[in-house]
N, C-alpha and C positions, 0 to 999 in steps of 0.2 A: 580405647574405647571412645575418648575425646575426639582423638584426631580422624579415626576412620569410620565412626558411626554418626557422632553428634553433629560435628560440622559439616560433613556433607548433606545431611538431612536438612538441617537448619538453613544452609545455603539454597537448597533445591526447592523447598516448599514454603507456602505462605499460610502458616498456622495461625490461629489464634494465640495472643492477643495483639499481636503488632497491627493487624488492620484496622482495629478500634481507634488506636492512636493516629494512624496514618490518615484515615477518612476525617477525622474530626479536624485535624489540623489542615488538610486541604481544603475543606470546607471553609475554614476562616481564612485562608489566603485567598480563596475565590470570592470572597465578600459575601457568603451565604449568610443570612440571618441564622444563627444557632440557638435560638430561644427553646428548640424543641429536641436537642441533641440528646437529651437523656431519654426520651421516650423510644420504646424498643422498635415499633413499627416505623416510625418517622425516620430512625436512622437506617433502618432495613431498605426503606425507600431509596435513601440517597446511596446506599451500598449498590444497590442495582443500578441507579444512574450511572455510578462511576465503573460498573462492571468489576467489581472487587470478588474474587475467587473465594467466596465464603457463603456458607449457607445461612448462619445466624451471627449477628453481630449486635453489640451493645456496649454502652459506655459506663454502666453503674458497675462500681462506684468510683471510678477514675475522675481526679480532679480537672477542670477545664486547662489548667496552667500545665499540667504533665504533657498534654499533647504540643505545647508549643515546642518541646525540645526536637519533635520530628519535622517541624516547620521546613528547615533547609532541604529536607529530603523529598518533599511532594513533588518537585518538578521532575522526578524519576518516576517510572511505573512501579507499582507496590513492591513487587519481588526484588527490583533492583535496589529499592530503597531500603528493604529490609537487609540485603546483604551488605549495603554500606554501613547500617547500624550494627550489624554483626562484627564487622572489621573495627568499628569504633568501640564496642565493647571487648574484643580481643586485645584491643590496645590498653583499655583500662585494666585488663588483668594483670598485665605487666606492673602497671602503677600500683595496684592492690598488693601484689606479692611483695614488692620492694617495700610499700608503706607498713605492711604488716612485719617484715623483718625490722624497720625502723622502731615500730611500737613495741615489740615483744622481743626483739633480739633472737627470734628463732631462725634456724638455717632456712634458706630458700628451698632446699630439697622437701624438707618437712612440710613446709607451706605450700607447695606446689602439689604434693600428694593430697593434702587436705582439701584443695581448691579444686584441681582438675579432676579428682576422682569422686567428686560429691554430685549425686544425680540432681539436685536441685538446680545446681548450675547449669546441667545439660539440658533441663527443662525449660529454664529461663532462656537459654539461647534459642532452642527450638520455637518458643513461643514469640521471642522478640520482645520479651519483657524487660522491665525498667531497673531490676534488681541490682545488676551489676554496678550500674551507675548509682545506685543508692549506697552500695557497699563502699564504693569510691568515695562518695561524699562524707559517710560517717567516718571511714577512716582518715579522711583528710581532716576532718573536725576533730577527731580524738587526737591525732598528730599534732595539730595546730595548737590545742589546748595544753597538751603535755610541754609545749614550748613557750607557753604563755601568750602565744598569740591569739589572744581571746575574741577579737574583732572577728578575725577570720574563721575562727570556730563558730562564731554565732551565724554569721553570713552562710556557711555552708549547711548549716542545720536548718536554717529558713528555706534555702534551696530544696533539700531533702523534703521538709515538709510540704512545701508547695506541691512536689511531685506525688508523695504519699503521706498520709496525715500523722501516722504513728510517730514519726521522729519529734512530734510537738512535745513528748514527754521531756525532751533535752531542754525546753524552756524551763520547766519545773526544775530540772537539774541544775541548770546555771543559778536559779534563786537559791537552791538548796546549798549550793558550795559558794554562795555570795560572789559569783562570778558576773557583777553587774554590767561591766562592759561588754561581755559575750551576750548577756540577755538583751541588753538595748540594742546592740547591733543586730541580733537575731530578729528582734521586733520591728526595727527600720527596714532590714531587708525583707521581712514577711510581708509589710505594708506595700513595699514596692513590687513583689510578685504579684500581690492581688491587684494592684493598680494596673500593672501590665495585663494581666489576664482579662480585667474589667474592660481595658481599652480595646481588646482584640475581640472578645466575644459577647461584649455587652452585659449589661446588668441582669437581663431577664434570666438568662442560663444560671447565674450565681444565685439569684433569689430561689430558683427552684432546688440549686445544690444546698443551700442553708436550711431551707424549709422541709426539704423532703429527704434527698439523698443522704445527708449527713447524719440526722435523726435515726432513719432507718438502719443505716449502716452500724451505727454504735449499738443499736438494740440488738444486731445480729438478723436483720430482716432485710438486708439489701438484696440477698439471694436465698432461694428456697431454703428455710432455716431447719427442716427436718431431714437433710440429705447428710447422711453418715459420713460420706466422702470427705467432708470438710474437717472432719476431726476436732472440732471446736468446743470450748466450754458451752458457748451458747447453743450449739446444735444439741449437746447432750440434755441440757436444761429444757430446751424445747421439747425433746423427745419423752422426755420423762414426765413432765407436767403440763404440757399443753395439748389440748385436742384440736384437730382439724380433721374435717370429714373425709378428705380425700387423700392428705399426705400423712396424716398421724391418727387414725381412728382408734387406736389402743393404746393410750398413753399409760404409764405406770400409775400415776396418781394426778388426776386432772385438777389443778389448782393454780389459777393465774396469780393469785397471792403469793404463794409459796416461790413460784417462778420469779415474780418481780423482785422479792427480797434476796434469794439466791443470785439472781442475774446481777444486784448490785453489790452484795457482800463478797462472794467468791472471788471475782475478778481483782478486788481491792486487797484481799488477803494475800493474793500472789505478787501484785505489783508493789504495795507499801514496803515490804522489806528491801526491795532495791533501792528505795529512796531513803528509808530511814537508816539503812546500814551506810549510807554516804557519809564520808568524813571531810567535814568543809575546812578542817584544819590541814588536812594531808594531801599536799599537791604533787606528790611524787608521781612520775611518770607510770610507774607499775600500779598504784593505786587508782589513777584516772583511767586507765586501760581497763582495770577490773570493774569498775563502777559502769563505764559506758558499756560494757559487753553485758553486765548483769541487766542494765535498762533494756537492751535489746532483746535479751532472752524474755524477759518478764513481759514485755508488749507482745511479743509474737505468741507468747503462752495463751494471753487473753484475747487475742485476736478474734473478731467475731467470724471471719470469713477467710481463713488461713488457705493459701494453695500451695502446691508443692514447691513451687519456685521461690516462694517468699522464704524458704529456710536456707536460700542463699546468703542471707543475711549472718548466719550463724558462723561464717568464716572468721570473723573477727572474734566472737567469743570463744570458740574452740582453740584457736591460736593462743589467745591471753589465758586461757584457763590452763592449758598444758603448760605454758611457761610458769605459771604460778605453781602449780601441784607436781609437776614432774621431778624437780629436784628433792623436795622432801616427803611427798605423799604419792608415789608413782601408782599405786593401785587405784586411788581416786583419779589420776590422770587418764589412766586405761579405761576406768569405768566412763569418764566423760567422752572419750573416743567412742566406746560402745553406743552411748546414748545418741552421739553425734550422727553415726552411722544409721542408727535405728530410725531416728526422725527422719532422715532423708532417704529411707528406703525406697529403691526404686519402683517396685510394683506397687507401693502404697499400702498402708495397714488397714485402710477404712474403706474397704469395698465390699462389704457385707451389708445384709439389711436385716433389722429387726424391730420389733415393737416393745413398748413397755421397758421393763427393767433389762432386757435383752440388750437395750442399746449401748448400756454401759460396757458392754463386753467389746464394742468395737472402737473403742476409744484410746488405743495403745499410744499413738503418737501424743496425744494430749497428756497422758502421765508420764511419759518419758519426757516430754517438756517441763514438766512440774519437776521431775527429778534433776533434771539439767540446770533448772533454775535455782534449785535447792543446793547444788554443789557451789554455785557462786556465792550464795548467802553463807554456806560454811567458810568459804574462802575470805569472805569479806570481813569475818569476826562478829563482834557483838555491838549493839548500839551503844555509842558513847553518851554517857550521862555525868562524865566526871568534872569536866570543864563547864563553868557556868554558860559561856557563849554556846558550847555544843548543846546544852541540855536547853536553853531556850529555843534554839532553832528547831530542835527535834521535837519539842512539845508543840510549838507553834505548826509544824508540817504535820504532826499527828492530828492534831485539831481539824487541820484543814481537811485531811483525807477522811476524817469521821464526817464533817459536813458534806463533803462531796457523796460519802455512801448514802447519808440522809436524805440528800436531794434525788439522788438516783432511785431510792427505794420509794420516796412519795411520788416521784413523777412516774415511775414504772407501774405502781399500783394504779394511779390515775389513768395511765395510758390503757389499761386493761378494761376500763370501765366501758360497757357497750360494744367492746371490740368483736364479740362473738354473736352477738344478735343476729347478725346476718346469716349465721348458719341455718337458720330455720327457714330461709328463703332459698338457699342454695340448691341448683339442679344437680342431681347425679349425671356424671359424663363420663361414659365408657371409653371415650377416645384416648384417655391418660395424656392428654395435652397439658402442658406444665402452665400454658398461657392461653386463655381463652377470651377473646375480646369482641365488642361490638355486636352482640347478639340482636336478630332481627326475627320476627314471626314472618314465616312465608308459607302459605298453603299447609298450615297444619304441622310445620316442622320449624325448629329453631336452628337458624343458621348462625354461624360465627367464624371469625377468622381465629386460627390457632396456630402456635408455633409447633411445628412439626420438625422431625430430623432432616428434612429436605428443604424447610425453610417455613414460610408462612402459606398456608393454605385455608381456603374457604371449605369448612365442613358442614355437610347438610343434615345430620342426624346426630342426636345426643347418644344414640346407642351405637355408634361407629366403634368397633372393637380397637384396643391400643395398637399402635404399630411398634415392633420390636426391631425396627431399623435403626441402627446408631446414627448420631449426628454425623452429617457429612463434613467432611474436611475440604471439599470443594464445591464450587457454585454449580448447581444443577438445573438453573432454569429461573425464570421470572417469578417472584414472588406475588402472590394474590394477596394485597395489603389491605384493600377496603371494597366493600359491595354495598349495593342499595337495592330494596325490593318494595313491590307493591303485591297486590293479589295476583298479578298476571304477569310481572315483568320481574328480571332480575339482571341487574348490571355489575359487573366485576372490574375492579382496577387491578391490572397486571403491570407491575413495576418492573421495567427494563431500562436500558439506555433512556428511554422516556417512558412514562406511565402512559397506559393505553386503557381506555374503558371500552368494554365489549358487553354486548347482550348476550345473555346465556338462554334467552326464551324466544328471540326473534331475530333470525339471521338475516333479515331485510334491512335492519338497522346497522348502518356501518359503524366501524370502531372509531371512537373520538380519540384523537392522539394528543400526546401533551397534556393530558387531563388527570386530575387527581381527586379523591374524596367524593364520590358521587353521591347524590341525595335525590330521591324521587318523590315527585307528589303522589299523595294517596291514590289519586285515579290514575297513575301511570301515564299520563300525558305530558309531564315536563320534567326534564333532567337538569339538576345544578350539578355544577362541579367547579374545581379549582384549576387555575392555570398559575403555576409557579415559577417565579423569576427570582433566584437568589434567595430562596427560602421564603418569600413573601407571596402570600396567595390572594389572587383576585378572582371573585365568584363570577361565573358565567351560568347562564341559563339557556337551554335548547328545548325547542318544542318538538316532541314526538309524534305530533299529528301530521306535521309537515317535515317530513326528513330532509328536504332541501333547504329549509329555513336557515337564517344565520343565527348563530348563537349570539347573546346579548350580553354585554358586561354590566354588571349591577353594582359594583363596589368601586369607591374612590381608591387611589393609590395611598392614601393615607391609613387605610385598613389593611392589615395582614390577617386575611380571614383563615379560621382554622376548621370550622364545622358549620353546616347549613341544614336547615329543616323548612319544609314549605307548609305554609297555612293553607286552609281552603280555598281562599281569594286568590291564590297563586303568588302573593307575597311571601317573603322568607324572613325567618328569624337566623341570624348568625352569629358565630362566637368569633371575636377577632381581637388580635392585639392592636391599640389604637395609639398612632404617634403621639408623643407628648404625656402618656400615661404608663404606668407600670401594671402588669397583670392583663388577663383576658377580660372583655367586656361582651355583653348581649345587646344586639341591636336589631331593629326592625328595619328591614329593606323593602322599598316599594319602587317599582320603575318609574324613572324620572323624577323621584322625589329624594329629598335629603334623608340620610339614614338618622332613625330615631334611636337614641341611646335609652334602653330600658333600666331603670333604678333597681338594678339586682346585685349591685357590687361586683368583686371579682367573681366570674362566672364562665362557665364553659359547657360544651356538650348538650346544646338545645335539642329538644325532640316535641314536636307538637303533635297531639293526639288527633286522631283520625275526624273527631267531629269538632275540631277547632276551639274546644273550649279550655283546654289544658297544655301548658308548657312545661315538660319536665327538663330540668338542668341541674348540673353540678356546681355548686359554690364553694368558694374557699373559706375555711373554717378553722382557724388556728393552724394553718399549713397543710390541711388535707381536704380533698375533694369531697364534698357530702351532697346528697340528692336533696331536691326540693321541687316543689311543684307550685306554678303560677296559675292562677285563674285568670284568663286572659279577659273575661267580661268583667270582673270586680277589681283586678288587680292586687289582690291578696295573695301572699307567699306562706306556703306552709313546708316546714322542714321535714323530710322523710327520715334522713339518718343524721347522726351527729356524734361520730365516732373517730378515733385518730387512725384512720385509715381512708381508702379511697374508693368510693362508689361513684361510677362514672359510665357514660355511654348509653343513657336510658334510650328504650326505643317501646313504643305503644303496640300492645295487642289490638285487634279490631274492635274489642269492646270499649276502648278508650277509658277503660277503668285500671288495667293491668299493665305493668311495664316489665320489661326485661333490662338487665343492666349488667355490668362488669363489676367484680368487686374482688379487692386484694385483702379483705378484713380477715385477720388471723392467717395471713398466707404471707409473701415476700412483696416487697415494692413492685406494683405494676405487674405482677405475676397473677392476673386476675381469673377468676372463674364467673360462671354464668349464675345469676340469681334471677328470681322472678317473685314479684310482689304487687299486689292489689293496694293501689294508692288512692283510688277513688271510692267513695261508698258505693 
């Protein structure tokens, strides 16, 4: 199966997730500004520019550093790069097998069966994921600690953490074991990894990661949290206790407070034994391998967005557990093998759909993981309180874990405040799109860009029935990334090798090449757009009254323009990254004059009302984008939303009182839905 099915398929196809890493690494090597690399549609546009053979692509929740591993391969085309990556992983499998034999003493035949016969490994190779490398790093770190090479163990753990964050638990483990040299080495290597990542990608993308990607991922909201296919504890709690009008209309008991408490308490009840049962006085190789394995299983069990290939990491725990149990407790050893096989079941356990309490019936993998962790806790023995040093460390660790739970509970309850108020303004959407963005009012219809099975498409009606076409594994044509409309005009950006803006209402207007993010004046006479060079946007304006007229550049090179909107006098309000400052700013642009910075703080997504009185925009509040309205006559600002979620991309209706906008409140990060709210009395 491994040799004649998985490997040929992996070498022949460019499936997710390898293109995510490849594209980001290629952008970095080309010198492209990657400040917006976590934004779904921005990255989709880059995917089309580079003609990657995928319909949908995204970087969440991948760390920027992890993509650097692919950097040496970006000189090749994507499929060739993946094939080289696969050869590298196959070489690592030999090192993994021999490393496991050194750690556990198990025969290579047994290790090979456990490894090559495990479906998550097959999925890892098909997708070009990173978990073979992670397994190798963790096995190397465990091997190093067994042999008192603590500095090497710390460095390897830091590298693993920079690629995928969950190995950070071993920083705590080093402290628990009083392995200060390993902890110090891990900290120094971790700082070095961050420094390298910032030097390559810049600080802006790391600000986004720390303020939005990481918190949302830790809460289980990095991806749609009601999808039972993830099989996570976080998904179960979401389905049982949180209401969402489109994704979870019938929870078992809608209670955000109960959700916040259980979201903090239950994962810690699973993780705490793996730390508390560690014995800082026992440094035998068998004990170290058992503790490393228990921590690995515990972190996988409480992962908020586990995927099938994640469980490639179980190859170390199962080999260690067999070595520990088979001589004295063979029944438990065979039970461990059964759980190992069940967790990696190739067809997946979590393929159903259910609402309310029925969601608990589709969590078989979660329950098996909990039992698997329990076997490790059984093998590790009891918490040692007899020796004074052990008692002191155990009590200190227990107190620390309790404080962590208290903090998570408090912050979780605080996070729920105001999070669901937006539901009152949410518009029903029959399209079934998981992501609907950039809504605009056009001739009585609400237009928006939606993530579809074939990519991003402009949808023209909220009543469009859902598509049952599965997501495509190959590129099917240019994405419709952005659009602009007025009463009589509609322009759409089609992203291919170069983005092209075309008119959908007037065939006499020729297409504008190498142009992105259109913005149309309310009278339909002027079109603004961006020309982008290495990820930095310059604003241009073209008069539609005179098709032969030259386009005019409106912004200096010191501004990286993100969005623009027209005022009635044909001047523009733009959002841009300004050289020398962090975060987006909003400026007023007039032809022939210096840009005027508006005192709105960090802000994006400006939208001027048709009557020219109001400017709707999103401002950054405690790491989230929230709507506000500026009175352009008086200069006063009034907040519209203030919740720990993102309300973005406002657009005015013709009455200059009501806005449409995109909201991910109560959903997943940037998996927005369309809302409509009256903001002017």
